[in-house]
N, C-alpha and C positions, 0 to 999 in steps of 0.2 A: 543518310545518317544524320542524327541531330545530337548535340552535346547536352547531356543532362548532368546536373550537379547532385550527387548523392551525399547526404549528410550521414556520417557514421560516428560511432563513439570512439574517442581517443583515450580518454581517461574517465574517472568517475563522473565528472560533470563538465568536461571540456569536449569540444567537438572539432572536427576538421572536415574539410570538403575534399572529396575524391572525385576526379573527373573521369568519367567512363563514356565511351562512345556506344550509344544504344540505338539500333536502327528504329526508324519510325514505323516500319512494317516488315514483317518476316512472313514468307509464304510457307505453307504446309508442303511436305515432300510430294504430296499429290500433284502439285503444279509441275514439278520436274518429271514425275512418272507419266502424267498425261502427255507431255511433250515427247517423251522418249517412246511411248507406245505408238504415237502418231508417226514419229520418225521411222520406227521399225515396221510400220504397217501391221501391227499386231493387235488383235482384239483382246478384250478382257478374258474371254473364255480360254483362249489359247495361252495367254500369259499365266492364268491360274493353273492350267495343266502343266506348263513348263516349270513353274516354281513349286508345284505340289501343294499349293494353298487353296482352300475353298474359294469358289468364285465370289461368294458373299463377303468374304474377308477382303478380297481385292477391291470390290465395289465400295466397301466401307472406307477403305483407305483413300480411294479416288474421290469419294464424296466428302473427305475430310471429317468423317465421323469417327475415325479410329486412328490410333497412332501406328506408325511404322516401327515394328519391334526390331531389335538387333538380329533376331533369328531371320526375319524377313529380309533384312539388309544383306545378310550373307547369301540367301537364296536369290535375291534380286541381282546380286553381283554377277552371277553366272549367266543370267539371261540378258541383262541390259549392258554388261561390260562396264558398268559404273561401280567403282570400289565400294565395299560395304561401309567403310568409315565415312564416305560422303553422305550416304543415306542416314547413318546414325547421327552424324554431326548436324545435318539439316533438321532432323526431327528434334534434336536437343535444343537447337537455336529457336525453333518454333515453339517448343514447350516453354522456354524461358520467356519468350515474347508474350505468349498467352498469360503466363503467370504474372508478369509485370503489368499487363493490361488490366487483369482482374484486380491486382493490388491497387492500381491507380483508381479504379472504379470504387473499390472499398474505401480508399482514403477520401475520395470526393463525397461518398455517402456518409462518412463519419464527421464531416466538417461541422455540422450543426451540433453534434455531440461535443466536439472539442471546444466550441464557444462557451460551453456551460462551466468550464473550469476557471479558477482564478489564476490564469497562466502567469500574469505579471507578478503576482505575489510568490508563486512557485519559483520563478526566475530570480526574484529578490533573495530567496533563501538558498539559491544555487541547487535546487532540486532538479532543474530541467534547463536545457540550453535556451538562450534567448533567440527569438525570431519574431518578425512581424507578419510573416506569411502564414495564412491559415492552413495551408497544406503542410508546411513545416511544423506548425504547432500540433497538428493532428498526428503526424508521424512520430514526433517526440513524445506525445502523450501515450500513444500505443506502446512505444518502447519503454516508457516509464513504468507502465502497468504490466509489462511483459505479456501483452496479448496481441493477437494478430488482427483483431477487428473490434469495433465498438460493441458488437453483439456479444463477443466473448467477455468484455468488461461487464455487460449487463447480466450475463449468467453468473459471474462471480459476485458482483456487488448488489444487484437488484433482484435476482431470482434465487440466490443461494443454492446453485446447482452443485457446487463443490461441498461435499459433506465433511468438512474439516473444521476444527475449532477456530481457525483464524478468520473465518468469513461469516457474515450474517447479512440478511437482506436489509438494504438501506432504502428500499422502495418508498416507504412512507415517511422518510425523514425530510426535513425542510431543505437541506442542501446536500443531497447525496453525492454529487460530483466532488465538492470540496472535501467532504468527510472522507470519501474514498481516497482522495489524494493524500490527506493527512495520515490515514491508516497505512497506506502503501509505503509512505516514507518510513514509518516505524518498522514495517516489515523489512525494508531494505537495510535500515540501520541494524536491525537485529541479526540479519544474515552475516554481517561483518564481524560479529562478536562470537568468539569461541567461549562457551559457557559450560560448566560442569553439569552433571545430571541433577535434576531437581530433587531437593531434600527438604521435605516438609518439616522434619524435626529441627534441622539446622535453621530454617526460616523462623520458626517459633522461638528458638533459642536466641536469635539475633534481635528480637523485638525490643528487649530492654536497651540494647545499644542504639537502636533506631530512635527510641524515645529520648535517650540521652542527647542525641544530635538535635532533636526537636527542642529540647530545653536549652541547650548551650548554643546551638546554631553557629558553629564556627564558619569562617569565610568559605571553606571548601566542603561545606556540609553535604552538598549533593554528590560530590565525588566519593566521600566516605559512605554515603547511603548506597550508592551504586555498588561499592565493594561489599557491603554487608548483604545486599541482595545477591550479588554474584556468588558469594560463598555458598548460598543455598540454591544456586541454579536458577535464579530469577533475573531476567533482563529488565533493567530500569533505564528508561530513555526520556530525554527531553526533546520534543518536536514542536517547533513554533506553531502557534495557532494560525489559522487562515481566516480571512474576513467572512463574516456572516455565519461562522460556525461556533456555537457556544460551548464546544467541548472543553472540559477541564481535564479529563483523563480517560483512559481505556485500559481494560485488562482482557487479554486473550492469550491463547497458547500458540507458539510457533514451534511446530513439531512437538517435542517433549518438554519444552521449557515455557513457563509463563512469562508473559511480557507485560510490564506496566509502562504505559506511554503517557506522559504528562505534557501539558501545555504551559503550566504556570500562568494560567489565563489572567488572574487578577494581579499577579506580581506582588503578592503579599504573603507573609509567612503563615498566618492562621489558615488561609484558604489552601495553601500548598499542602500543609501537613494533614489537614483533614481529608483532602483528596487522596493523598498518598495512602493513608491508613484505610480509607474506603476501598481503594483498589486492592490493597493488601488483603483486606477482609474477603474479597471475592476469591482470591487464590486459596486462602486457608479454609474457607467455608464451602466453596462451591465447585472446586475442581476445574478440569479443562473443558467441560462441555458448555460452560456459560461464558458469554461475552458481555462485557460491561462497556457502555458508552455513556459516561456521566454527563448529565444535563441534555442528553439527546433522547427524544421520544422515538423509539423504533419498535418494530413488531415483536421482536424476540425478547424485549425487556420484561423482566419478572419483578413485579412490585415487592413481593415477599423477599426475594433475594437482595433487591436493592435496599430494603429496609434493614435486612440483616447486616449488610455491609456498612450501612449508616450507623447502626448500633455498635458495630465493631470499632468504627472510627471514633465514635463518642467515648467508648470505653478507654481507648488508648490515648486520647488527647485531653479530655476533661469530662469525666464520667458523670452520669446522672446523680449518683450518690454524692459526689463532690459538689455538684451544682446545688443539690438540695441542702447540703450542709452550709454552703456559703449563703444561700438565700434565707435560710432559717436564722442565721446569726446576723445577717444584715438585711432585714426586710424592707428598709426604706431607702438607705443610701450606702454607698461603698466608695472608699477613697482609693487613690492610686497606691498608697502604701499598703492598704488592705489587699489589693490585687497581688502585689509583690509577695506579701506574706503567704497568701493562699497558694500562689504558684509554687513556692518553695515547699509548702506542706504537701501539696498534691503531686509534686515532682512533674510539673508541666511548665510551659512557657506562659507568661502573662497574656500574650496575644491570644492564646486558646481560650482563656477565660473571658477576656474582653470581647473576642469575636462571638462567643456564645451569647453573652449578655446583649450585644448589639443585635444579634439575630433574633433573640426573643423579645426585643423591644423594651428591655428592662432599664436600659440607660441610653441617653442620646448618643448618636454616632460621633459627636464631637468629643465625647469623654473617652479617655484612654487611648487616643490615637497614637500616643508616643510609644505604645507597646507593639503596634502593628508595624513590622519591619518590611521594607521593600526587598524583594529578591529578583535577581536577574540571572537566569540560567544559560543565557545564550553563549557565554564564554566557557561554560562548564562542559558543554556537549556540542561539539562542532558538527555542522552539516556542510562544511566548506568543501 
């Protein structure tokens, strides 16, 4: 026997070690059966006749090509005088041994796969238990994704074998492993939230209140925004971004509820609100069959749908008509006071105007920076 340390889940992100004695090798019941037949001086044909089993079945067991069933164990008991529970338990121990051996082989095979994830960053966010051992990392990653093997992960995230709205192929993305880790965290967060049925009418009715939060941006604006989404059956989450992944946000459906998952990638209010309304647009315009991964080039992306969501965000932050009015009235220059006045007239935040003018290259990036507010959502939505 050798002592193995098995890592098991203790709580959401804590682990504990459980010591179990696991034999280094376990023999098939055939080992005992061969010895017993030799002891009894009985051949295979006679044993088959006495037990009432086909000779080929006995041969398959003796050759370790077949399992010894409970039915056989009862029949063998009368002939060998060895209790049925001995045969049953021996087969069960052998089955477990083979299963563990195959699992160990699968873990070893998946180690190169595990090295492609930003494990240290995932540990930093408490998404996954810390370990320096590649075998431990592999086991933890499989548990994190809720899959038995790295091939199962590939079918979910690289081949889109599961025909549900929560998954799409990441095969042609730049960092599929990190993206899948971020998406999985949103899925796990969403499962912890009880949310009412999706109500598109309520969602549309809550848009003015959402825009008011954009304009006023109180300290707890994200919490209030989550509640407005919740009322309409929409899950809104913040999930910290991972290195080398330019994701700003994603929209997909978890069961019957839409999920908006944001990174607050740039940490500033104009980018945040535009991304939020972009993702909201996907829900209102495109339904549950479309998945959005903003700033990620992936095979299922639809340029027309992305443009429609972009236009939706423009409309609800600083519309084209408002932009044209401002530029027609100030074709050469615009002051900070002008921006404030227009933001009040258009019922938007000055940052949305400045952000658009910066994006269009109409004013230097140094102008109007005082209107761009920093946001930090890490304390608004825990992943501890």
